C-alpha positions as CSV (number, residue, x, y, z in Angstrom):
1,M,-57.6,-16.6,-32.8
2,R,-55.4,-14.0,-34.3
3,E,-52.7,-16.7,-35.2
4,I,-55.3,-19.4,-36.4
5,R,-56.8,-16.5,-38.8
6,K,-53.0,-15.6,-39.9
7,Q,-52.7,-19.4,-40.7
8,L,-55.8,-19.6,-42.7
9,L,-55.1,-16.6,-44.5
10,Q,-51.7,-18.2,-45.6
11,A,-53.1,-21.3,-46.4
12,Q,-55.9,-19.3,-48.5
13,R,-53.0,-17.6,-50.5
14,D,-51.1,-21.1,-51.2
15,L,-54.4,-22.9,-52.3
16,Q,-55.3,-19.9,-54.5
17,S,-52.1,-19.6,-56.2
18,R,-52.4,-23.6,-57.0
19,Y,-55.9,-23.2,-58.4
20,E,-56.8,-23.3,-62.2
21,T,-59.9,-23.0,-63.7
22,P,-61.2,-26.4,-65.4
23,H,-60.9,-24.7,-69.0
24,E,-57.4,-23.4,-68.1
25,L,-56.3,-26.9,-66.5
26,I,-57.6,-28.7,-69.4
27,E,-56.2,-26.7,-72.0
28,R,-52.9,-26.8,-70.4
29,L,-52.9,-30.7,-70.1
30,R,-54.0,-31.1,-73.7
31,V,-51.0,-28.8,-74.9
32,E,-48.5,-31.0,-72.6
33,G,-50.0,-34.3,-74.4
34,K,-51.7,-35.7,-71.4
35,S,-54.2,-38.6,-71.8
36,M,-57.7,-38.3,-71.0
37,K,-57.4,-40.5,-67.8
38,E,-54.8,-38.1,-66.5
39,I,-57.0,-35.0,-67.6
40,E,-59.6,-36.5,-65.3
41,K,-57.3,-37.3,-62.3
42,A,-56.2,-33.9,-62.5
43,L,-60.0,-32.5,-62.6
44,F,-60.5,-34.3,-59.7
45,E,-57.6,-33.2,-57.8
46,M,-58.6,-29.5,-58.5
47,N,-61.9,-30.1,-57.6
48,R,-60.6,-31.3,-54.2
49,L,-58.5,-28.2,-54.0
50,K,-61.5,-26.0,-54.6
51,G,-63.2,-28.1,-51.7
52,V,-60.5,-27.2,-49.5
53,C,-60.5,-23.4,-50.4
54,D,-64.0,-23.3,-49.9
55,S,-63.7,-24.9,-46.2
56,V,-60.8,-22.2,-45.4
57,E,-62.9,-19.4,-46.8
58,T,-65.8,-20.6,-44.6
59,A,-63.7,-20.8,-41.5
60,L,-62.3,-17.6,-42.2
61,R,-66.2,-16.1,-42.1
62,I,-66.7,-17.9,-39.1
63,L,-63.8,-16.4,-37.2
64,E,-64.8,-12.8,-38.5
65,S,-68.4,-13.2,-37.1
């Protein structure tokens, strides 16, 4: 269990370091001159990343209980 918890914590740190709020992401991509299609795709990917982050947090809570 300890090893699983350690791996989940590492995954959580890695995922959180890649996450941007939708507002930050949109602004950054606009500055980079990305098209609306590219921005929509990036938002979709960021939402998937957020879902994975939430799942890891849930798994950690389950391990702690």
